[in-house]
Every structure is written in C-alpha cells, then in structure tokens.
N, CA, C and O atoms as a GROMACS GRO file, in nm:
protein
  636
    1SER      N    1   0.060  -0.118   0.023
    1SER     CA    2   0.042  -0.032   0.013
    1SER      C    3   0.078   0.107   0.010
    1SER      O    4   0.190   0.083   0.057
    2THR      N    5   0.081   0.233  -0.006
    2THR     CA    6   0.089   0.379  -0.023
    2THR      C    7   0.069   0.461   0.082
    2THR      O    8   0.027   0.426   0.193
    3LEU      N    9   0.113   0.622   0.033
    3LEU     CA   10   0.048   0.689   0.128
    3LEU      C   11   0.131   0.805   0.093
    3LEU      O   12   0.238   0.839   0.144
    4HIS      N   13   0.057   0.868  -0.014
    4HIS     CA   14   0.050   0.955  -0.120
    4HIS      C   15   0.131   0.954  -0.228
    4HIS      O   16   0.160   1.051  -0.299
    5GLY      N   17   0.181   0.802  -0.243
    5GLY     CA   18   0.213   0.776  -0.385
    5GLY      C   19   0.341   0.721  -0.278
    5GLY      O   20   0.414   0.671  -0.364
    6TYR      N   21   0.385   0.707  -0.198
    6TYR     CA   22   0.526   0.643  -0.104
    6TYR      C   23   0.465   0.491  -0.071
    6TYR      O   24   0.354   0.462  -0.026
    7PRO      N   25   0.602   0.387  -0.119
    7PRO     CA   26   0.504   0.228  -0.050
    7PRO      C   27   0.581   0.306   0.122
    7PRO      O   28   0.688   0.359   0.150
    8ILE      N   29   0.461   0.275   0.195
    8ILE     CA   30   0.456   0.216   0.355
    8ILE      C   31   0.563   0.161   0.400
    8ILE      O   32   0.601   0.230   0.494
    9GLY      N   33   0.631   0.074   0.386
    9GLY     CA   34   0.728  -0.025   0.371
    9GLY      C   35   0.866   0.113   0.372
    9GLY      O   36   0.929   0.157   0.468
   10ARG      N   37   0.869   0.130   0.304
   10ARG     CA   38   0.967   0.236   0.271
   10ARG      C   39   0.964   0.400   0.338
   10ARG      O   40   1.056   0.480   0.356
   11LEU      N   41   0.834   0.409   0.363
   11LEU     CA   42   0.851   0.568   0.482
   11LEU      C   43   0.849   0.512   0.619
   11LEU      O   44   0.854   0.584   0.718
   12ARG      N   45   0.841   0.387   0.624
   12ARG     CA   46   0.854   0.330   0.779
   12ARG      C   47   1.080   0.372   0.853
   12ARG      O   48   1.148   0.419   0.944
   13GLY      N   49   1.083   0.308   0.723
   13GLY     CA   50   1.231   0.328   0.716
   13GLY      C   51   1.322   0.453   0.749
   13GLY      O   52   1.433   0.454   0.802
   14LEU      N   53   1.243   0.564   0.701
   14LEU     CA   54   1.255   0.720   0.701
   14LEU      C   55   1.278   0.757   0.804
   14LEU      O   56   1.384   0.807   0.843
   15LEU      N   57   1.136   0.730   0.890
   15LEU     CA   58   1.124   0.791   1.005
   15LEU      C   59   1.201   0.731   1.112
   15LEU      O   60   1.247   0.619   1.092
   16PRO      N   61   1.217   0.778   1.198
   16PRO     CA   62   1.262   0.744   1.330
   16PRO      C   63   1.151   0.627   1.414
   16PRO      O   64   1.030   0.638   1.400
   17ALA      N   65   1.189   0.557   1.470
   17ALA     CA   66   1.087   0.477   1.571
   17ALA      C   67   1.086   0.523   1.651
   17ALA      O   68   1.020   0.450   1.727
   18GLN      N   69   1.127   0.641   1.724
   18GLN     CA   70   1.098   0.720   1.826
   18GLN      C   71   1.138   0.840   1.820
   18GLN      O   72   1.256   0.870   1.796
   19LEU      N   73   0.997   0.966   1.850
   19LEU     CA   74   1.089   1.018   1.757
   19LEU      C   75   1.130   1.144   1.900
   19LEU      O   76   1.212   1.236   1.903
   20ASN      N   77   1.046   1.098   1.988
   20ASN     CA   78   1.131   1.149   2.144
   20ASN      C   79   1.275   1.091   2.160
   20ASN      O   80   1.355   1.166   2.215
   21GLU      N   81   1.312   0.985   2.125
   21GLU     CA   82   1.417   0.951   2.090
   21GLU      C   83   1.583   1.042   2.045
   21GLU      O   84   1.694   1.070   2.090
   22GLU      N   85   1.507   1.056   1.942
   22GLU     CA   86   1.555   1.145   1.815
   22GLU      C   87   1.570   1.258   1.882
   22GLU      O   88   1.688   1.280   1.908
   23ILE      N   89   1.482   1.353   1.926
   23ILE     CA   90   1.474   1.472   1.998
   23ILE      C   91   1.594   1.522   2.096
   23ILE      O   92   1.663   1.622   2.109
   24LEU      N   93   1.579   1.387   2.163
   24LEU     CA   94   1.664   1.356   2.281
   24LEU      C   95   1.772   1.350   2.290
   24LEU      O   96   1.848   1.405   2.370
   25GLU      N   97   1.795   1.269   2.194
   25GLU     CA   98   1.946   1.278   2.189
   25GLU      C   99   2.044   1.428   2.153
   25GLU      O  100   2.151   1.471   2.196
   26VAL      N  101   1.947   1.474   2.054
   26VAL     CA  102   1.989   1.688   2.031
   26VAL      C  103   2.014   1.731   2.147
   26VAL      O  104   2.122   1.764   2.193
   27LEU      N  105   1.901   1.729   2.200
   27LEU     CA  106   1.898   1.784   2.360
   27LEU      C  107   2.043   1.745   2.459
   27LEU      O  108   2.127   1.824   2.502
   28ASN      N  109   2.037   1.594   2.476
   28ASN     CA  110   2.172   1.594   2.567
   28ASN      C  111   2.279   1.623   2.524
   28ASN      O  112   2.373   1.546   2.543
   29ASN      N  113   2.289   1.695   2.482
   29ASN     CA  114   2.407   1.792   2.455
   29ASN      C  115   2.422   1.911   2.468
   29ASN      O  116   2.523   1.978   2.445
   30LEU      N  117   2.272   1.961   2.524
   30LEU     CA  118   2.341   2.111   2.569
   30LEU      C  119   2.356   2.092   2.738
   30LEU      O  120   2.319   2.015   2.827
   31PRO      N  121   2.437   2.220   2.719
   31PRO     CA  122   2.455   2.216   2.858
   31PRO      C  123   2.353   2.221   2.991
   31PRO      O  124   2.238   2.257   2.965
   32HIS      N  125   2.374   2.198   3.092
   32HIS     CA  126   2.313   2.125   3.212
   32HIS      C  127   2.179   2.259   3.240
   32HIS      O  128   2.056   2.246   3.242
   33GLN      N  129   2.280   2.400   3.261
   33GLN     CA  130   2.207   2.475   3.298
   33GLN      C  131   2.078   2.456   3.207
   33GLN      O  132   1.984   2.401   3.264
   34GLU      N  133   2.058   2.498   3.052
   34GLU     CA  134   2.032   2.478   2.961
   34GLU      C  135   1.857   2.390   2.934
   34GLU      O  136   1.746   2.411   2.885
   35MET      N  137   1.920   2.306   2.994
   35MET     CA  138   1.854   2.205   3.011
   35MET      C  139   1.742   2.230   3.100
   35MET      O  140   1.624   2.258   3.075
   36ASP      N  141   1.810   2.214   3.219
   36ASP     CA  142   1.752   2.245   3.328
   36ASP      C  143   1.621   2.385   3.322
   36ASP      O  144   1.520   2.417   3.385
   37ALA      N  145   1.676   2.419   3.243
   37ALA     CA  146   1.580   2.581   3.191
   37ALA      C  147   1.437   2.548   3.086
   37ALA      O  148   1.329   2.604   3.068
   38LEU      N  149   1.515   2.413   3.028
   38LEU     CA  150   1.375   2.395   2.941
   38LEU      C  151   1.259   2.356   3.010
   38LEU      O  152   1.145   2.380   2.970
   39LYS      N  153   1.298   2.274   3.155
   39LYS     CA  154   1.224   2.146   3.201
   39LYS      C  155   1.154   2.272   3.297
   39LYS      O  156   1.033   2.265   3.276
   40VAL      N  157   1.183   2.387   3.394
   40VAL     CA  158   1.108   2.538   3.389
   40VAL      C  159   0.991   2.556   3.284
   40VAL      O  160   0.878   2.586   3.323
   41ALA      N  161   1.031   2.531   3.106
   41ALA     CA  162   0.962   2.635   3.050
   41ALA      C  163   0.862   2.469   3.028
   41ALA      O  164   0.740   2.482   3.013
   42CYS      N  165   0.904   2.366   3.028
   42CYS     CA  166   0.782   2.275   2.998
   42CYS      C  167   0.696   2.285   3.119
   42CYS      O  168   0.577   2.298   3.092
   43CYS      N  169   0.728   2.281   3.260
   43CYS     CA  170   0.629   2.284   3.382
   43CYS      C  171   0.542   2.445   3.363
   43CYS      O  172   0.454   2.482   3.441
   44LEU      N  173   0.585   2.518   3.256
   44LEU     CA  174   0.505   2.657   3.263
   44LEU      C  175   0.401   2.673   3.183
   44LEU      O  176   0.300   2.742   3.189
   45GLY      N  177   0.462   2.562   3.073
   45GLY     CA  178   0.338   2.516   2.984
   45GLY      C  179   0.355   2.555   2.796
   45GLY      O  180   0.451   2.622   2.758
   46THR      N  181   0.301   2.529   2.745
   46THR     CA  182   0.336   2.501   2.597
   46THR      C  183   0.319   2.637   2.573
   46THR      O  184   0.346   2.652   2.454
   47MET      N  185   0.284   2.764   2.631
   47MET     CA  186   0.313   2.875   2.601
   47MET      C  187   0.337   2.994   2.706
   47MET      O  188   0.290   2.936   2.804
   48PHE      N  189   0.364   3.077   2.739
   48PHE     CA  190   0.393   3.137   2.877
   48PHE      C  191   0.445   3.253   2.825
   48PHE      O  192   0.458   3.293   2.709
   49ARG      N  193   0.480   3.312   2.962
   49ARG     CA  194   0.503   3.479   2.939
   49ARG      C  195   0.632   3.506   3.020
   49ARG      O  196   0.627   3.490   3.141
   50ILE      N  197   0.763   3.550   2.952
   50ILE     CA  198   0.856   3.594   2.987
   50ILE      C  199   0.890   3.621   3.133
   50ILE      O  200   1.001   3.599   3.181
   51GLU      N  201   0.763   3.682   3.213
   51GLU     CA  202   0.856   3.790   3.294
   51GLU      C  203   0.780   3.669   3.383
   51GLU      O  204   0.762   3.725   3.491
   52ARG      N  205   0.740   3.569   3.392
   52ARG     CA  206   0.744   3.447   3.491
   52ARG      C  207   0.897   3.378   3.495
   52ARG      O  208   0.926   3.312   3.594
   53PHE      N  209   0.959   3.388   3.425
   53PHE     CA  210   1.087   3.335   3.427
   53PHE      C  211   1.213   3.440   3.420
   53PHE      O  212   1.332   3.413   3.406
   54GLU      N  213   1.154   3.557   3.432
   54GLU     CA  214   1.188   3.676   3.534
   54GLU      C  215   1.176   3.668   3.619
   54GLU      O  216   1.285   3.704   3.665
   55ALA      N  217   1.084   3.631   3.737
   55ALA     CA  218   1.054   3.597   3.850
   55ALA      C  219   1.156   3.467   3.891
   55ALA      O  220   1.174   3.449   4.012
   56LEU      N  221   1.225   3.372   3.791
   56LEU     CA  222   1.268   3.308   3.902
   56LEU      C  223   1.442   3.303   3.860
   56LEU      O  224   1.526   3.213   3.864
   57LYS      N  225   1.447   3.486   3.808
   57LYS     CA  226   1.592   3.508   3.793
   57LYS      C  227   1.738   3.428   3.906
   57LYS      O  228   1.857   3.396   3.898
   58TYR      N  229   1.622   3.430   4.006
   58TYR     CA  230   1.736   3.399   4.131
   58TYR      C  231   1.799   3.265   4.126
   58TYR      O  232   1.899   3.226   4.186
   59GLU      N  233   1.737   3.213   4.058
   59GLU     CA  234   1.782   3.028   3.992
   59GLU      C  235   1.882   3.038   3.880
   59GLU      O  236   1.958   2.942   3.869
   60GLY      N  237   1.900   3.163   3.773
   60GLY     CA  238   1.962   3.087   3.719
   60GLY      C  239   1.920   3.040   3.558
   60GLY      O  240   1.982   2.996   3.461
   61PHE      N  241   1.757   3.081   3.592
   61PHE     CA  242   1.710   3.043   3.464
   61PHE      C  243   1.660   3.089   3.374
   61PHE      O  244   1.596   3.025   3.291
   62TYR      N  245   1.679   3.206   3.372
   62TYR     CA  246   1.633   3.314   3.290
   62TYR      C  247   1.733   3.385   3.192
   62TYR      O  248   1.707   3.470   3.107
   63GLU      N  249   1.868   3.322   3.228
   63GLU     CA  250   1.994   3.383   3.154
   63GLU      C  251   2.025   3.250   3.044
   63GLU      O  252   2.086   3.249   2.937
   64SER      N  253   1.945   3.124   3.131
   64SER     CA  254   1.988   2.987   3.086
   64SER      C  255   1.887   2.945   2.936
   64SER      O  256   1.905   2.876   2.837
   65LEU      N  257   1.764   3.040   2.994
   65LEU     CA  258   1.624   2.998   2.820
   65LEU      C  259   1.656   3.122   2.759
   65LEU      O  260   1.642   3.117   2.637
   66LEU      N  261   1.703   3.258   2.813
   66LEU     CA  262   1.754   3.322   2.693
   66LEU      C  263   1.839   3.272   2.564
   66LEU      O  264   1.816   3.295   2.445
   67ALA      N  265   1.950   3.192   2.624
   67ALA     CA  266   2.036   3.133   2.579
   67ALA      C  267   1.986   3.035   2.500
   67ALA      O  268   2.038   3.049   2.390
   68VAL      N  269   1.920   2.954   2.500
   68VAL     CA  270   1.818   2.907   2.461
   68VAL      C  271   1.730   2.928   2.355
   68VAL      O  272   1.698   2.851   2.264
   69ILE      N  273   1.689   3.066   2.381
   69ILE     CA  274   1.630   3.092   2.294
   69ILE      C  275   1.700   3.179   2.194
   69ILE      O  276   1.646   3.206   2.086
   70ALA      N  277   1.811   3.219   2.224
   70ALA     CA  278   1.917   3.297   2.087
   70ALA      C  279   1.967   3.176   2.021
   70ALA      O  280   1.987   3.186   1.900
   71SER      N  281   1.985   3.094   2.063
   71SER     CA  282   2.093   2.953   1.986
   71SER      C  283   2.031   2.879   1.963
   71SER      O  284   2.108   2.792   1.922
   72HIS      N  285   1.856   2.811   1.951
   72HIS     CA  286   1.852   2.703   1.949
   72HIS      C  287   1.726   2.701   1.884
   72HIS      O  288   1.711   2.595   1.822
   73GLY      N  289   1.654   2.758   1.877
   73GLY     CA  290   1.513   2.816   1.782
   73GLY      C  291   1.440   2.671   1.799
   73GLY      O  292   1.409   2.586   1.716
   74ILE      N  293   1.422   2.679   1.972
   74ILE     CA  294   1.328   2.562   2.021
   74ILE      C  295   1.206   2.656   2.037
   74ILE      O  296   1.111   2.577   2.030
   75PHE      N  297   1.148   2.798   2.058
   75PHE     CA  298   1.065   2.855   2.074
   75PHE      C  299   1.047   3.004   1.968
   75PHE      O  300   1.135   3.086   1.939
   76ASP      N  301   0.927   3.001   1.933
   76ASP     CA  302   0.864   3.080   1.877
   76ASP      C  303   0.841   3.216   1.978
   76ASP      O  304   0.794   3.202   2.091
   77LYS      N  305   0.884   3.365   1.919
   77LYS     CA  306   0.819   3.458   2.079
   77LYS      C  307   0.648   3.524   1.966
   77LYS      O  308   0.638   3.556   1.848
   78ILE      N  309   0.589   3.519   2.030
   78ILE     CA  310   0.467   3.518   2.002
   78ILE      C  311   0.441   3.695   2.014
   78ILE      O  312   0.372   3.742   1.924
   79ASP      N  313   0.486   3.783   2.110
   79ASP     CA  314   0.495   3.919   2.125
   79ASP      C  315   0.634   3.923   2.202
   79ASP      O  316   0.714   3.833   2.227
   80VAL      N  317   0.637   4.106   2.243
   80VAL     CA  318   0.709   4.144   2.325
   80VAL      C  319   0.754   3.987   2.458
   80VAL      O  320   0.857   3.923   2.442
   81GLU      N  321   0.658   3.957   2.570
   81GLU     CA  322   0.673   3.858   2.663
   81GLU      C  323   0.661   3.731   2.652
   81GLU      O  324   0.732   3.649   2.710
   82HIS      N  325   0.521   3.694   2.536
   82HIS     CA  326   0.532   3.566   2.536
   82HIS      C  327   0.552   3.438   2.430
   82HIS      O  328   0.507   3.430   2.316
   83TYR      N  329   0.616   3.363   2.485
   83TYR     CA  330   0.697   3.234   2.375
   83TYR      C  331   0.587   3.104   2.380
   83TYR      O  332   0.478   3.079   2.432
   84LYS      N  333   0.666   3.052   2.311
   84LYS     CA  334   0.578   2.952   2.278
   84LYS      C  335   0.619   2.821   2.230
   84LYS      O  336   0.630   2.832   2.107
   85TRP      N  337   0.638   2.739   2.255
   85TRP     CA  338   0.705   2.604   2.203
   85TRP      C  339   0.701   2.604   2.017
   85TRP      O  340   0.607   2.583   1.941
   86LYS      N  341   0.818   2.630   1.995
   86LYS     CA  342   0.791   2.568   1.841
   86LYS      C  343   0.726   2.418   1.772
   86LYS      O  344   0.664   2.392   1.669
   87HIS      N  345   0.756   2.367   1.846
   87HIS     CA  346   0.713   2.236   1.752
   87HIS      C  347   0.684   2.137   1.935
   87HIS      O  348   0.764   2.126   2.027
   88ILE      N  349   0.539   2.084   1.924
   88ILE     CA  350   0.506   1.983   2.073
   88ILE      C  351   0.574   1.886   2.107
   88ILE      O  352   0.598   1.855   2.224
   89ALA      N  353   0.636   1.788   1.945
   89ALA     CA  354   0.722   1.713   2.001
   89ALA      C  355   0.877   1.724   2.093
   89ALA      O  356   0.946   1.635   2.143
   90VAL      N  357   0.891   1.874   2.087
   90VAL     CA  358   0.995   1.906   2.141
   90VAL      C  359   0.938   1.900   2.310
   90VAL      O  360   0.982   1.843   2.410
   91PHE      N  361   0.832   1.979   2.287
   91PHE     CA  362   0.786   1.978   2.466
   91PHE      C  363   0.736   1.897   2.497
   91PHE      O  364   0.710   1.898   2.618
   92GLU      N  365   0.696   1.791   2.429
   92GLU     CA  366   0.641   1.652   2.472
   92GLU      C  367   0.796   1.575   2.486
   92GLU      O  368   0.778   1.532   2.600
   93ALA      N  369   0.915   1.534   2.455
   93ALA     CA  370   1.021   1.497   2.482
   93ALA      C  371   1.065   1.522   2.615
   93ALA      O  372   1.092   1.438   2.701
   94VAL      N  373   1.070   1.674   2.625
   94VAL     CA  374   1.117   1.686   2.759
   94VAL      C  375   1.060   1.691   2.847
   94VAL      O  376   1.113   1.645   2.948
   95GLU      N  377   0.925   1.747   2.858
   95GLU     CA  378   0.865   1.651   2.955
   95GLU      C  379   0.839   1.509   2.964
   95GLU      O  380   0.763   1.469   3.052
   96SER      N  381   0.882   1.443   2.898
   96SER     CA  382   0.904   1.334   2.890
   96SER      C  383   1.060   1.247   2.986
   96SER      O  384   1.078   1.134   3.030
   97ILE      N  385   1.130   1.352   2.983
   97ILE     CA  386   1.232   1.294   3.076
   97ILE      C  387   1.271   1.401   3.265
   97ILE      O  388   1.361   1.400   3.349
   98ILE      N  389   1.161   1.462   3.247
   98ILE     CA  390   1.116   1.472   3.412
   98ILE      C  391   1.002   1.427   3.500
   98ILE      O  392   0.880   1.442   3.502
   99ILE      N  393   1.130   1.342   3.604
   99ILE     CA  394   1.044   1.233   3.672
   99ILE      C  395   0.985   1.322   3.788
   99ILE      O  396   1.036   1.433   3.804
  100SER      N  397   0.874   1.279   3.876
  100SER     CA  398   0.770   1.285   3.913
  100SER      C  399   0.841   1.379   4.071
  100SER      O  400   0.785   1.477   4.121
  101ASN      N  401   0.949   1.329   4.114
  101ASN     CA  402   0.987   1.407   4.236
  101ASN      C  403   1.046   1.564   4.149
  101ASN      O  404   1.012   1.680   4.171
  102GLU      N  405   1.135   1.515   4.055
  102GLU     CA  406   1.154   1.693   4.021
  102GLU      C  407   1.084   1.794   3.959
  102GLU      O  408   1.098   1.917   3.954
  103ARG      N  409   0.997   1.708   3.907
  103ARG     CA  410   0.827   1.790   3.858
  103ARG      C  411   0.798   1.868   3.989
  103ARG      O  412   0.808   1.991   3.994
  104ILE      N  413   0.774   1.819   4.059
  104ILE     CA  414   0.674   1.829   4.176
  104ILE      C  415   0.794   1.961   4.266
  104ILE      O  416   0.738   2.053   4.327
  105GLU      N  417   0.894   1.957   4.264
  105GLU     CA  418   1.020   2.069   4.270
  105GLU      C  419   1.010   2.156   4.211
  105GLU      O  420   1.020   2.265   4.268
  106ILE      N  421   0.988   2.150   4.083
  106ILE     CA  422   1.010   2.257   3.958
  106ILE      C  423   0.858   2.326   3.985
  106ILE      O  424   0.865   2.449   3.986
  107HIS      N  425   0.730   2.273   4.008
  107HIS     CA  426   0.642   2.369   4.023
  107HIS      C  427   0.632   2.423   4.174
  107HIS      O  428   0.594   2.535   4.207
  108GLY      N  429   0.670   2.328   4.252
  108GLY     CA  430   0.703   2.432   4.377
  108GLY      C  431   0.790   2.583   4.335
  108GLY      O  432   0.749   2.697   4.356
  109ARG      N  433   0.919   2.543   4.274
  109ARG     CA  434   1.007   2.651   4.259
  109ARG      C  435   0.893   2.814   4.207
  109ARG      O  436   0.863   2.919   4.264
  110ILE      N  437   0.869   2.763   4.095
  110ILE     CA  438   0.778   2.808   4.023
  110ILE      C  439   0.654   2.835   4.125
  110ILE      O  440   0.680   2.954   4.145
  111ALA      N  441   0.572   2.818   4.180
  111ALA     CA  442   0.446   2.882   4.269
  111ALA      C  443   0.573   2.940   4.385
  111ALA      O  444   0.550   3.060   4.387
  112ASP      N  445   0.642   2.925   4.441
  112ASP     CA  446   0.754   3.031   4.507
  112ASP      C  447   0.762   3.170   4.422
  112ASP      O  448   0.726   3.282   4.459
  113ALA      N  449   0.805   3.141   4.330
  113ALA     CA  450   0.904   3.273   4.273
  113ALA      C  451   0.761   3.369   4.234
  113ALA      O  452   0.756   3.487   4.268
  114LEU      N  453   0.673   3.318   4.175
  114LEU     CA  454   0.563   3.417   4.164
  114LEU      C  455   0.462   3.439   4.236
  114LEU      O  456   0.369   3.498   4.181
  115ASN      N  457   0.446   3.389   4.415
  115ASN     CA  458   0.404   3.427   4.504
  115ASN      C  459   0.396   3.575   4.534
  115ASN      O  460   0.302   3.652   4.548
  116PRO      N  461   0.562   3.592   4.539
  116PRO     CA  462   0.522   3.815   4.559
  116PRO      C  463   0.456   3.862   4.472
  116PRO      O  464   0.393   3.964   4.502
  117LEU      N  465   0.446   3.815   4.348
  117LEU     CA  466   0.344   3.878   4.246
  117LEU      C  467   0.191   3.876   4.232
  117LEU      O  468   0.116   3.955   4.173
  118THR      N  469   0.169   3.786   4.287
  118THR     CA  470   0.002   3.757   4.308
  118THR      C  471  -0.021   3.870   4.348
  118THR      O  472  -0.132   3.826   4.380
  119VAL      N  473  -0.026   3.998   4.384
  119VAL     CA  474  -0.126   4.075   4.395
  119VAL      C  475  -0.157   4.145   4.231
  119VAL      O  476  -0.265   4.169   4.177
  120ASP      N  477  -0.037   4.161   4.188
  120ASP     CA  478  -0.031   4.252   4.077
  120ASP      C  479  -0.056   4.146   3.915
  120ASP      O  480  -0.130   4.168   3.819
  121HIS      N  481   0.020   4.055   3.936
  121HIS     CA  482  -0.004   4.014   3.806
  121HIS      C  483  -0.073   3.844   3.795
  121HIS      O  484  -0.103   3.779   3.695
  122VAL      N  485  -0.082   3.807   3.950
  122VAL     CA  486  -0.141   3.677   3.957
  122VAL      C  487  -0.247   3.594   3.985
  122VAL      O  488  -0.276   3.484   3.937
  123GLU      N  489  -0.315   3.682   4.095
  123GLU     CA  490  -0.371   3.646   4.203
  123GLU      C  491  -0.564   3.619   4.102
  123GLU      O  492  -0.628   3.693   4.028
  124GLY      N  493  -0.587   3.486   4.154
  124GLY     CA  494  -0.713   3.447   4.043
  124GLY      C  495  -0.723   3.419   3.929
  124GLY      O  496  -0.822   3.434   3.858
  125ASP      N  497  -0.534   3.336   3.878
  125ASP     CA  498  -0.475   3.295   3.790
  125ASP      C  499  -0.510   3.166   3.803
  125ASP      O  500  -0.496   3.138   3.922
  126ALA      N  501  -0.571   3.019   3.708
  126ALA     CA  502  -0.580   2.956   3.744
  126ALA      C  503  -0.424   2.867   3.719
  126ALA      O  504  -0.384   2.796   3.811
  127GLN      N  505  -0.353   2.877   3.607
  127GLN     CA  506  -0.257   2.831   3.602
  127GLN      C  507  -0.162   2.856   3.705
  127GLN      O  508  -0.071   2.773   3.702
  128PHE      N  509  -0.139   3.007   3.867
  128PHE     CA  510  -0.072   2.994   3.885
  128PHE      C  511  -0.132   2.859   4.029
  128PHE      O  512  -0.062   2.803   4.114
  129ALA      N  513  -0.274   2.846   4.005
  129ALA     CA  514  -0.308   2.746   4.141
  129ALA      C  515  -0.224   2.617   4.052
  129ALA      O  516  -0.148   2.534   4.101
  130ARG      N  517  -0.251   2.626   3.954
  130ARG     CA  518  -0.204   2.476   3.863
  130ARG      C  519  -0.051   2.434   3.950
  130ARG      O  520  -0.051   2.330   4.015
  131HIS      N  521   0.052   2.505   3.948
  131HIS     CA  522   0.136   2.518   3.971
  131HIS      C  523   0.163   2.463   4.136
  131HIS      O  524   0.247   2.378   4.164
  132TYR      N  525   0.085   2.523   4.225
  132TYR     CA  526   0.030   2.498   4.346
  132TYR      C  527   0.020   2.320   4.352
  132TYR      O  528   0.105   2.238   4.386
  133SER      N  529  -0.122   2.301   4.302
  133SER     CA  530  -0.132   2.157   4.249
  133SER      C  531  -0.062   2.058   4.216
  133SER      O  532  -0.084   1.945   4.257
  134MET      N  533   0.038   2.091   4.130
  134MET     CA  534   0.129   1.933   4.069
  134MET      C  535   0.226   2.009   4.161
  134MET      O  536   0.338   2.008   4.109
  135ALA      N  537   0.224   2.090   4.306
  135ALA     CA  538   0.292   2.077   4.356
  135ALA      C  539   0.360   1.980   4.501
  135ALA      O  540   0.462   1.965   4.568
  136GLU      N  541   0.179   1.922   4.483
  136GLU     CA  542   0.100   1.856   4.600
  136GLU      C  543   0.110   1.990   4.738
  136GLU      O  544   0.082   1.980   4.857
  137ARG      N  545   0.156   2.098   4.663
  137ARG     CA  546   0.050   2.203   4.793
  137ARG      C  547  -0.076   2.228   4.799
  137ARG      O  548  -0.107   2.335   4.746
  138TRP      N  549  -0.172   2.159   4.850
  138TRP     CA  550  -0.330   2.132   4.800
  138TRP      C  551  -0.364   2.230   4.861
  138TRP      O  552  -0.403   2.321   4.789
  139LYS      N  553  -0.365   2.255   5.002
  139LYS     CA  554  -0.409   2.439   5.062
  139LYS      C  555  -0.444   2.498   4.946
  139LYS      O  556  -0.545   2.508   4.876
  140GLU      N  557  -0.287   2.548   4.947
  140GLU     CA  558  -0.246   2.724   4.845
  140GLU      C  559  -0.303   2.694   4.718
  140GLU      O  560  -0.338   2.775   4.632
  141ALA      N  561  -0.309   2.555   4.715
  141ALA     CA  562  -0.397   2.522   4.569
  141ALA      C  563  -0.508   2.578   4.536
  141ALA      O  564  -0.532   2.655   4.444
  142TYR      N  565  -0.605   2.517   4.650
  142TYR     CA  566  -0.762   2.531   4.666
  142TYR      C  567  -0.792   2.729   4.634
  142TYR      O  568  -0.861   2.798   4.560
  143SER      N  569  -0.671   2.753   4.765
  143SER     CA  570  -0.697   2.867   4.753
  143SER      C  571  -0.733   2.969   4.650
  143SER      O  572  -0.825   3.049   4.637
  144GLN      N  573  -0.607   2.930   4.571
  144GLN     CA  574  -0.598   2.984   4.464
  144GLN      C  575  -0.683   2.949   4.307
  144GLN      O  576  -0.688   3.016   4.204
  145TYR      N  577  -0.738   2.827   4.338
  145TYR     CA  578  -0.820   2.750   4.232
  145TYR      C  579  -1.008   2.883   4.306
  145TYR      O  580  -1.111   2.915   4.248
  146MET      N  581  -0.972   2.904   4.405
  146MET     CA  582  -1.081   2.986   4.423
  146MET      C  583  -1.109   3.099   4.365
  146MET      O  584  -1.207   3.144   4.306
  147GLU      N  585  -0.960   3.152   4.406
  147GLU     CA  586  -0.916   3.303   4.384
  147GLU      C  587  -1.007   3.309   4.248
  147GLU      O  588  -1.087   3.402   4.234
  148ALA      N  589  -0.993   3.197   4.138
  148ALA     CA  590  -0.966   3.178   3.988
  148ALA      C  591  -1.125   3.203   3.965
  148ALA      O  592  -1.182   3.265   3.875
  149GLY      N  593  -1.188   3.117   4.103
  149GLY     CA  594  -1.371   3.059   4.031
  149GLY      C  595  -1.432   3.234   4.056
  149GLY      O  596  -1.524   3.292   3.998
  150LYS      N  597  -1.343   3.280   4.159
  150LYS     CA  598  -1.388   3.443   4.232
  150LYS      C  599  -1.356   3.560   4.123
  150LYS      O  600  -1.401   3.674   4.135
  151LYS      N  601  -1.262   3.514   4.006
  151LYS     CA  602  -1.212   3.610   3.949
  151LYS      C  603  -1.337   3.622   3.801
  151LYS      O  604  -1.408   3.711   3.754
  152ALA      N  605  -1.304   3.458   3.768
  152ALA     CA  606  -1.399   3.469   3.680
  152ALA      C  607  -1.542   3.481   3.629
  152ALA      O  608  -1.588   3.490   3.515
  153GLU      N  609  -1.620   3.476   3.801
  153GLU     CA  610  -1.778   3.482   3.840
  153GLU      C  611  -1.705   3.621   3.774
  153GLU      O  612  -1.667   3.615   3.657
  154ARG      N  613  -1.686   3.741   3.850
  154ARG     CA  614  -1.668   3.909   3.817
  154ARG      C  615  -1.654   3.941   3.666
  154ARG      O  616  -1.735   3.999   3.593
  155ASN      N  617  -1.540   3.894   3.639
  155ASN     CA  618  -1.534   3.917   3.505
  155ASN      C  619  -1.628   3.860   3.386
  155ASN      O  620  -1.642   3.932   3.287
  156LEU      N  621  -1.691   3.738   3.391
  156LEU     CA  622  -1.821   3.724   3.334
  156LEU      C  623  -1.966   3.751   3.394
  156LEU      O  624  -2.064   3.691   3.352
  157ASP      N  625  -1.972   3.844   3.492
  157ASP     CA  626  -2.078   3.889   3.545
  157ASP      C  627  -2.237   3.802   3.605
  157ASP      O  628  -2.349   3.852   3.616
  158PHE      N  629  -2.182   3.621   3.642
  158PHE     CA  630  -2.266   3.548   3.661
  158PHE      C  631  -2.359   3.604   3.776
  158PHE      O  632  -2.314   3.709   3.823
  159LEU      N  633  -2.460   3.567   3.827
  159LEU     CA  634  -2.578   3.605   3.878
  159LEU      C  635  -2.576   3.525   3.995
  159LEU      O  636  -2.670   3.530   4.074
   0.00000   0.00000   0.00000
C-alpha cells in the first residue's frame, strides 16, 4: 500500500522509530543549565510569559532560557513577553524526562517565585493555582483555584 504515492514500507524506514529519542539525543548535548531551563519552561506550559521566568532570575533559569532562545530555535516569540514551544514534539520530549520528584520541585519553585507577584499579576490565575496543585501543595492550590473562580465570576458577570 502507499501513502501519498510512497510505499508504506519505505516510509517506515525513513521515519525515526521513536521521535522522542531522536529529539532527546540532540537535547542531551545542551549544557546542564540550559536543559534545566527547558524543564522549567515545560512546567510553565506550551506557552508562557517571559515575566514569569524573570521571577525565577535568582535561580539562573532566566539567563539559561535566554541562551536557549538565542541559539537553538526551540521557541517562537509571540509578542514582547510571550513565547511558545515551536514544536509540540520537543515539548513532549522534554516533559518525558522530568521525573515526578523533579516535577513536584519545579512546580513548587515556580509557585514560590510567582507568589510575590500575586497581587499585581497572578491573583486568581488558574495557571498559578495549577503550579501549587502540581507541587502537591493542596491547601494553597485550593485557595488559588477559589480565587480563580471568583475572578471568572466577576469577569463574566455571573448572577
């Protein structure tokens, strides 16, 4: 059988068996700090605001992320402060190597870094609440999800 005129057997030989493995083989050549920055970006989501990374400046992630952005073409710049992963396959490859303990720690660090910004930027932001939830900090997650619900209610004029 064929796909768009190419024999299926021939296509199978041209495509990598595991795309994740191919991507990770390339990413494994990145400096450790840049790989850590990619993991944090992955925990921030498929699209993120650069200001949220600036809140992590004291960790050195911001500089590492800027190095990745400048040299590897992994992200697309949407506007002045928003970036998104250029290819979901790269996002998924990075996501696949974050072990559960590390994921919990990263989300906790993100939540802690964003906490001082709460009043001005993230109060009532469901994504902020998600970081607490992913860090298994249930009490704080509940509080932030409730704030997000109240904010949605105010913005949509629920009765």
